N, C-alpha and C positions, 0 to 999 in steps of 0.2 A: 627481677624488674620494681618492686617495691625497697630495695636497696636502692637500684640508680635514680627511682625516683626523690628517692630522700638524699641524694648525693654521696652516699655511702660505700662500702664492698657489704658483701654477706657476711662476711665476718664480723664488719664493724657494725652491722644490724643485730646482729643477734648477740653481740655482746653487752648492748645497750638493752636488748628484751632480756639479756641474764641479771644487768642491775639491776633491774627493776621487777624482776618477779615474784610470786608469793609463792608461787607450785613449781610442778616439775616443767623442766625446760622446754620441753615439747608440750604441753600444753599450752606454755606464755606462750610459744611461736603462733599457735592455732589461734589463739585469741588476739595476738596483738593482726593476725592475716586477716580475721574474721571482724575485727573494729574498724580495720582501714578499709575492707571492702563496703563497709557497712557506708561509713562516710563519705566514699565516692560515689556510690549509690544516691545517697542522699544528695549530694549537690550534681547529680546528673539530675535528679528531678528538679529542683530546685531552679535549674537554669532551665530547663523544659517546659517550665509549669506544671509539670502532673503532681498531683495529692495524694497523699494515700483517703 
C-alpha cells in the first residue's frame, strides 16, 4: 500500500529506504512505516479539525 501510494514497487521502496538508512534495514523500514503513518494521521486530524 505505501509503495503503491508513492508510485513505486515494494522493491523500489525498500531500495530507497536502504540508501538512506543509518541502522539495520529492518529498523529503517519500521521507522519509515511509523513516520509515514504518523504523517497520515496528522493530515487526517487537520482535515477533520481534531487537535491534540
